[in-house]
Each structure stands twice: as structure tokens, then as C-alpha cells.
Residue frames as qw, qx, qy, qz and C-alpha x, y, z in Angstrom:
[[0.040, 0.876, 0.479, 0.047, 0.04, -0.02, -0.07],
 [0.435, 0.530, -0.008, 0.728, 1.38, 3.34, -1.06],
 [0.257, -0.363, -0.414, 0.794, 2.29, 6.12, 1.40],
 [0.180, 0.831, 0.521, 0.069, -0.64, 8.50, 0.94],
 [0.160, -0.866, 0.050, 0.471, 1.62, 11.60, 1.54],
 [0.338, -0.271, 0.647, 0.628, 4.05, 10.48, -1.28],
 [0.278, 0.476, 0.767, 0.329, 1.04, 9.98, -3.66],
 [0.006, 0.926, 0.339, -0.165, -0.48, 13.34, -2.79],
 [0.264, -0.702, 0.275, 0.601, 2.84, 15.11, -3.29],
 [0.349, -0.031, 0.716, 0.603, 3.33, 13.58, -6.61],
 [0.199, 0.665, 0.700, 0.168, -0.12, 14.59, -7.65],
 [0.100, -0.874, -0.147, 0.452, 0.69, 18.27, -6.83],
 [0.561, 0.817, -0.134, 0.012, 2.95, 18.24, -10.02],
 [0.891, 0.213, -0.158, 0.369, 6.32, 17.35, -11.07],
 [0.219, 0.658, -0.274, 0.666, 8.05, 20.66, -10.00],
 [0.605, -0.598, 0.207, -0.483, 6.71, 20.25, -6.49],
 [0.985, -0.164, 0.039, 0.026, 7.68, 16.54, -6.41],
 [0.760, 0.379, -0.212, 0.483, 11.19, 17.12, -7.70],
 [0.107, -0.730, 0.303, -0.603, 11.73, 19.92, -5.16],
 [0.802, -0.460, 0.157, -0.348, 10.58, 17.63, -2.41],
 [0.968, 0.095, -0.089, 0.214, 12.96, 14.91, -3.64],
 [0.468, 0.596, -0.307, 0.576, 15.90, 17.33, -3.60],
 [0.324, -0.649, 0.321, -0.609, 15.15, 18.32, -0.01],
 [0.767, -0.327, 0.464, -0.299, 14.84, 14.74, 1.03],
 [0.453, 0.526, -0.672, -0.258, 17.43, 12.65, -0.91],
 [0.023, -0.228, 0.950, -0.212, 17.33, 9.72, 1.46],
 [0.623, 0.190, 0.475, -0.592, 13.51, 9.10, 1.27],
 [0.064, -0.004, 0.913, 0.402, 12.48, 6.16, -0.75],
 [0.520, 0.060, -0.010, -0.852, 9.14, 7.02, -2.26],
 [0.233, 0.127, 0.960, -0.095, 6.50, 4.41, -1.64],
 [0.469, 0.273, -0.134, -0.829, 4.02, 4.54, -4.43],
 [0.058, -0.018, 0.987, 0.147, 3.07, 0.86, -4.56],
 [0.119, 0.501, 0.857, 0.023, -0.33, 0.28, -6.17],
 [0.083, 0.505, 0.126, -0.850, -0.86, 3.99, -6.72],
 [0.490, 0.656, 0.564, 0.107, -3.48, 4.78, -9.41],
 [0.176, -0.610, 0.243, 0.733, -1.42, 7.18, -11.78],
 [0.521, 0.430, 0.671, 0.305, -3.22, 6.50, -14.84],
 [0.295, 0.806, 0.292, 0.423, -2.74, 9.24, -17.60],
 [0.444, -0.813, -0.071, 0.370, -0.57, 11.14, -15.08],
 [0.478, 0.810, -0.156, 0.300, 1.79, 13.83, -16.40],
 [0.752, -0.600, 0.146, 0.229, 5.11, 12.78, -14.96],
 [0.651, 0.660, -0.094, 0.362, 7.47, 14.25, -17.54],
 [0.339, 0.585, -0.453, 0.581, 11.00, 14.65, -15.97],
 [0.692, -0.648, 0.073, -0.309, 9.80, 13.37, -12.61],
 [0.147, 0.511, -0.795, 0.293, 12.56, 12.19, -10.30],
 [0.905, -0.234, -0.023, -0.354, 11.31, 8.62, -9.41],
 [0.459, 0.448, -0.739, 0.206, 14.79, 7.03, -8.80],
 [0.119, 0.086, -0.899, 0.412, 14.64, 4.25, -6.25],
 [0.554, -0.083, 0.125, -0.819, 10.83, 4.70, -6.03],
 [0.196, 0.084, 0.975, -0.056, 8.75, 1.64, -5.31],
 [0.507, 0.226, -0.143, -0.819, 6.00, 1.65, -7.94],
 [0.016, -0.007, 0.998, 0.064, 5.29, -2.06, -7.65],
 [0.094, 0.502, 0.860, -0.021, 1.65, -2.87, -8.92],
 [0.065, 0.527, 0.129, -0.837, 1.17, 0.87, -9.77],
 [0.523, 0.640, 0.547, 0.133, -1.28, 1.74, -12.55],
 [0.165, -0.620, 0.204, 0.740, 0.73, 4.01, -14.87],
 [0.503, 0.413, 0.690, 0.316, -1.16, 3.15, -17.98],
 [0.291, 0.787, 0.308, 0.449, -1.06, 6.03, -20.58],
 [0.351, -0.875, -0.013, 0.332, 1.00, 8.16, -18.23],
 [0.543, 0.770, -0.140, 0.304, 3.66, 10.38, -19.70],
 [0.727, -0.605, 0.156, 0.284, 6.99, 9.56, -18.18],
 [0.637, 0.655, -0.067, 0.401, 9.14, 11.15, -20.89],
 [0.321, 0.627, -0.381, 0.599, 12.57, 11.95, -19.69],
 [0.683, -0.660, 0.061, -0.307, 11.68, 10.67, -16.17],
 [0.195, 0.537, -0.773, 0.275, 14.39, 9.28, -13.87],
 [0.902, -0.248, -0.006, -0.353, 13.44, 5.87, -12.82],
 [0.454, 0.490, -0.721, 0.182, 16.94, 4.58, -11.99],
 [0.183, 0.070, -0.897, 0.396, 16.72, 1.50, -9.67],
 [0.578, -0.091, 0.133, -0.800, 12.93, 2.00, -9.47],
 [0.221, 0.092, 0.966, -0.102, 10.79, -1.08, -8.58],
 [0.499, 0.210, -0.179, -0.822, 8.17, -1.49, -11.08],
 [0.067, 0.004, 0.998, -0.012, 7.24, -5.19, -10.44],
 [0.096, 0.526, 0.842, -0.071, 3.77, -5.90, -11.78],
 [0.089, 0.519, 0.112, -0.842, 3.26, -2.30, -12.72],
 [0.498, 0.645, 0.569, 0.108, 0.74, -1.43, -15.59],
 [0.150, -0.533, 0.284, 0.783, 2.73, 0.73, -18.00],
 [0.461, 0.395, 0.709, 0.359, 0.55, -0.09, -21.01],
 [0.259, 0.826, 0.391, 0.314, 0.36, 2.72, -23.46],
 [0.388, -0.830, -0.020, 0.399, 2.71, 4.81, -21.34],
 [0.478, 0.829, -0.125, 0.260, 5.16, 7.24, -22.85],
 [0.719, -0.603, 0.175, 0.297, 8.74, 6.60, -21.61],
 [0.621, 0.694, -0.030, 0.363, 10.63, 8.44, -24.36],
 [0.298, 0.644, -0.389, 0.587, 14.14, 9.14, -23.20],
 [0.721, -0.632, 0.067, -0.277, 13.34, 7.76, -19.66],
 [0.279, 0.532, -0.758, 0.254, 16.27, 6.54, -17.68],
 [0.893, -0.292, -0.021, -0.342, 15.46, 3.12, -16.26],
 [0.513, 0.409, -0.715, 0.244, 18.98, 1.78, -15.68],
 [0.127, 0.153, -0.841, 0.503, 18.81, -0.88, -12.94],
 [0.584, -0.121, 0.178, -0.783, 15.06, -0.81, -12.71],
 [0.195, 0.036, 0.979, -0.058, 13.05, -3.91, -11.90],
 [0.546, 0.158, -0.169, -0.805, 10.17, -4.49, -14.29],
 [0.013, -0.012, 1.000, 0.022, 9.49, -8.10, -13.47],
 [0.098, 0.507, 0.856, -0.016, 5.92, -9.00, -14.69],
 [0.128, 0.506, 0.114, -0.845, 5.36, -5.40, -15.71],
 [0.510, 0.658, 0.553, 0.028, 2.77, -4.66, -18.55],
 [0.166, -0.555, 0.229, 0.783, 4.54, -2.58, -21.11],
 [0.462, 0.449, 0.711, 0.282, 2.26, -3.43, -23.98],
 [0.233, 0.829, 0.400, 0.315, 2.09, -0.58, -26.41],
 [0.384, -0.823, -0.048, 0.416, 4.49, 1.59, -24.37],
 [0.542, 0.784, -0.079, 0.291, 6.74, 4.06, -26.26],
 [0.745, -0.560, 0.153, 0.328, 10.25, 3.39, -24.99],
 [0.666, 0.645, 0.024, 0.373, 11.98, 5.17, -27.83],
 [0.307, 0.651, -0.340, 0.605, 15.47, 6.27, -26.84],
 [0.664, -0.678, 0.110, -0.297, 14.92, 5.06, -23.32],
 [0.181, 0.579, -0.754, 0.252, 17.81, 3.72, -21.19],
 [0.904, -0.245, -0.087, -0.341, 17.06, 0.09, -20.09],
 [0.504, 0.459, -0.676, 0.280, 20.52, -1.01, -19.33],
 [0.124, 0.178, -0.804, 0.554, 20.78, -3.33, -16.32],
 [0.619, -0.119, 0.171, -0.757, 17.07, -3.62, -15.95],
 [0.165, 0.023, 0.982, -0.086, 15.23, -6.86, -15.11],
 [0.500, 0.139, -0.234, -0.822, 12.40, -7.73, -17.41],
 [0.009, -0.039, -0.999, -0.002, 11.38, -11.21, -16.40],
 [0.097, 0.531, 0.842, -0.013, 7.90, -12.06, -17.59],
 [0.125, 0.521, 0.107, -0.838, 7.43, -8.43, -18.62],
 [0.528, 0.604, 0.594, 0.060, 4.87, -7.90, -21.50],
 [0.173, -0.496, 0.277, 0.804, 6.58, -5.90, -24.27],
 [0.423, 0.532, 0.708, 0.190, 3.92, -6.59, -26.96],
 [0.341, 0.764, 0.297, 0.461, 3.98, -3.72, -29.61],
 [0.426, -0.796, -0.034, 0.428, 6.24, -1.67, -27.42],
 [0.527, 0.815, -0.073, 0.229, 8.20, 0.83, -29.35],
 [0.754, -0.529, 0.172, 0.350, 11.88, 0.06, -28.45],
 [0.627, 0.658, 0.042, 0.414, 13.47, 2.01, -31.45],
 [0.298, 0.695, -0.294, 0.584, 16.79, 3.39, -30.52],
 [0.727, -0.650, 0.067, -0.212, 16.44, 2.18, -26.86],
 [0.163, 0.591, -0.744, 0.266, 19.66, 1.46, -24.94],
 [0.923, -0.259, -0.200, -0.204, 19.09, -2.22, -23.83],
 [0.013, -0.680, 0.683, -0.266, 22.68, -2.60, -22.68],
 [0.196, 0.131, -0.946, 0.221, 22.80, -5.65, -20.28],
 [0.661, -0.241, 0.000, -0.710, 19.11, -6.32, -19.69],
 [0.128, -0.089, 0.970, -0.186, 18.03, -9.53, -17.72],
 [0.605, -0.007, -0.362, -0.710, 15.33, -11.45, -19.11]]
């Protein structure tokens, strides 16, 4: 279950969220199971965030920083992740069907049982992904 304060802070907008993250670099955001469908999260600092089971379908995560984020079982169907930085992220069982991952950095990610049907991976940096 997500930390309600973290979810509310994120829903206040990316500028507010990123400022809060800069003030509290040691906080690991708990956004497990959060409903962020169609959210505008462009350039959001979500590194190390726990987004396991979150609904991020059709969300705009362009240029978001998701380094080492936990996205196990997250729904990212139709999400826009262009130029997103997902190095070291865990995407086990995540639904990325139809996601736009063009030019995203996916090196060192774990994609076990992830659904990548119709995902746009053109020019994505897959580096050493784990399947």
C-alpha cells in the first residue's frame, strides 16, 4: 500500500515533487499500487521509487528518472517513456504493451515475464538487460 503523503505530493505536480525529492534525498518514495493512470510525470525524479503494482497506463513519463525503481507488476500499457532513464530498474511482470520506450535507457534492467507486446523500443539502450 502506497504512502498517501507520497502519492499526494506527486499529484501536486512534477516541479513540487522534484523539489521535495531534492530536499529529502534519502527518502525512498513508496508509491506501491498507486493509481497514476494518464498522469503527467514528464521529467519526474522517481529514482529508487517503489512503484510495484502501480497503474501508470497511458502516463507520460518522458525523460523521467526511474533509476533503480521497482516496477514489479506495474501497468505501463500505453505509457510514454521516451528518453526515460530506467537503468537498474526492476520490471518483473510489468505490462509494457504498447509503451513508447523510444531512446529510453534500459541497461541493467530486469524484465522477467514483462509484456513488451507492440512496445516501441527503437533506439532504446538495452545494454545488459536481464530476461
